[in-house]
Every structure is written in structure tokens, then in C-alpha cells.
ChimeraX commands (.cxc) that place a marker at each C-alpha (Angstrom):
marker #1 position -68.98,48.01,4.60 radius 0.5
marker #1 position -65.77,48.93,6.43 radius 0.5
marker #1 position -65.44,45.37,7.76 radius 0.5
marker #1 position -65.38,44.01,4.21 radius 0.5
marker #1 position -62.61,46.41,3.27 radius 0.5
marker #1 position -60.59,45.40,6.33 radius 0.5
marker #1 position -61.03,41.72,5.46 radius 0.5
marker #1 position -60.03,42.27,1.83 radius 0.5
marker #1 position -56.93,44.26,2.79 radius 0.5
marker #1 position -55.98,41.70,5.42 radius 0.5
marker #1 position -56.36,38.81,2.97 radius 0.5
marker #1 position -54.25,40.60,0.36 radius 0.5
marker #1 position -51.53,41.27,2.92 radius 0.5
marker #1 position -51.54,37.62,4.03 radius 0.5
marker #1 position -51.40,36.45,0.40 radius 0.5
marker #1 position -48.45,38.74,-0.32 radius 0.5
marker #1 position -46.63,37.48,2.78 radius 0.5
marker #1 position -47.12,33.87,1.68 radius 0.5
marker #1 position -45.97,34.70,-1.85 radius 0.5
marker #1 position -42.82,36.39,-0.55 radius 0.5
marker #1 position -42.11,33.45,1.78 radius 0.5
marker #1 position -42.58,30.99,-1.08 radius 0.5
marker #1 position -40.31,32.86,-3.47 radius 0.5
marker #1 position -37.69,33.19,-0.72 radius 0.5
marker #1 position -37.84,29.44,-0.07 radius 0.5
marker #1 position -37.48,28.62,-3.77 radius 0.5
marker #1 position -34.56,31.01,-4.27 radius 0.5
marker #1 position -32.75,29.78,-1.15 radius 0.5
marker #1 position -32.87,26.18,-2.41 radius 0.5
marker #1 position -35.37,24.86,0.09 radius 0.5
marker #1 position -37.04,22.70,-2.55 radius 0.5
marker #1 position -33.87,21.40,-4.19 radius 0.5
marker #1 position -33.78,17.63,-4.01 radius 0.5
marker #1 position -30.22,16.39,-4.03 radius 0.5
marker #1 position -30.90,12.93,-2.59 radius 0.5
marker #1 position -33.48,11.40,-4.92 radius 0.5
marker #1 position -31.55,11.62,-8.21 radius 0.5
marker #1 position -28.64,9.69,-6.71 radius 0.5
marker #1 position -30.78,6.77,-5.57 radius 0.5
marker #1 position -33.33,6.75,-8.38 radius 0.5
marker #1 position -31.37,4.18,-10.35 radius 0.5
marker #1 position -31.36,1.82,-7.37 radius 0.5
marker #1 position -35.14,1.61,-7.37 radius 0.5
marker #1 position -35.73,0.97,-11.04 radius 0.5
marker #1 position -39.36,-0.02,-11.50 radius 0.5
marker #1 position -39.75,-2.50,-14.30 radius 0.5
marker #1 position -43.11,-2.61,-15.98 radius 0.5
marker #1 position -44.80,-5.99,-16.01 radius 0.5
marker #1 position -46.05,-7.20,-19.33 radius 0.5
marker #1 position -49.54,-8.64,-19.61 radius 0.5
marker #1 position -48.11,-12.12,-20.19 radius 0.5
marker #1 position -46.31,-11.99,-16.83 radius 0.5
marker #1 position -49.42,-10.74,-15.05 radius 0.5
marker #1 position -51.53,-13.68,-16.33 radius 0.5
marker #1 position -49.26,-16.30,-14.78 radius 0.5
marker link #1:1,2 radius 0.2
marker link #1:2,3 radius 0.2
marker link #1:3,4 radius 0.2
marker link #1:4,5 radius 0.2
marker link #1:5,6 radius 0.2
marker link #1:6,7 radius 0.2
marker link #1:7,8 radius 0.2
marker link #1:8,9 radius 0.2
marker link #1:9,10 radius 0.2
marker link #1:10,11 radius 0.2
marker link #1:11,12 radius 0.2
marker link #1:12,13 radius 0.2
marker link #1:13,14 radius 0.2
marker link #1:14,15 radius 0.2
marker link #1:15,16 radius 0.2
marker link #1:16,17 radius 0.2
marker link #1:17,18 radius 0.2
marker link #1:18,19 radius 0.2
marker link #1:19,20 radius 0.2
marker link #1:20,21 radius 0.2
marker link #1:21,22 radius 0.2
marker link #1:22,23 radius 0.2
marker link #1:23,24 radius 0.2
marker link #1:24,25 radius 0.2
marker link #1:25,26 radius 0.2
marker link #1:26,27 radius 0.2
marker link #1:27,28 radius 0.2
marker link #1:28,29 radius 0.2
marker link #1:29,30 radius 0.2
marker link #1:30,31 radius 0.2
marker link #1:31,32 radius 0.2
marker link #1:32,33 radius 0.2
marker link #1:33,34 radius 0.2
marker link #1:34,35 radius 0.2
marker link #1:35,36 radius 0.2
marker link #1:36,37 radius 0.2
marker link #1:37,38 radius 0.2
marker link #1:38,39 radius 0.2
marker link #1:39,40 radius 0.2
marker link #1:40,41 radius 0.2
marker link #1:41,42 radius 0.2
marker link #1:42,43 radius 0.2
marker link #1:43,44 radius 0.2
marker link #1:44,45 radius 0.2
marker link #1:45,46 radius 0.2
marker link #1:46,47 radius 0.2
marker link #1:47,48 radius 0.2
marker link #1:48,49 radius 0.2
marker link #1:49,50 radius 0.2
marker link #1:50,51 radius 0.2
marker link #1:51,52 radius 0.2
marker link #1:52,53 radius 0.2
marker link #1:53,54 radius 0.2
marker link #1:54,55 radius 0.2
view
């Protein structure tokens, strides 16, 4: 029974560490994408109509 408690406590500690690391990364701007919005207009995907696809 004590092994199960150790595993539960260890998994909770690991989950908290990952949550803290994730929130730190989000707040520090790690996931901010500054490149894609500037080039998005260069790669404008035009939808093909069904008449064009039949040709």
C-alpha cells in the first residue's frame, strides 16, 4: 500500500512541475509566433471551385 502512495505523490509532483514549466513558458512568450502573421498573406490559399476541379 505504501508503494501506491509513493507513486501517487510522485505523479502529482511531476504533474505540478510540468504545469509550472508550461505556465512559465507561456508567460515568457515562448509560444508567441511573430513570423507567421507577416508571411501569411504571401501564401494565400485560394479555394478551387468544383467547375475548376472537373477540367
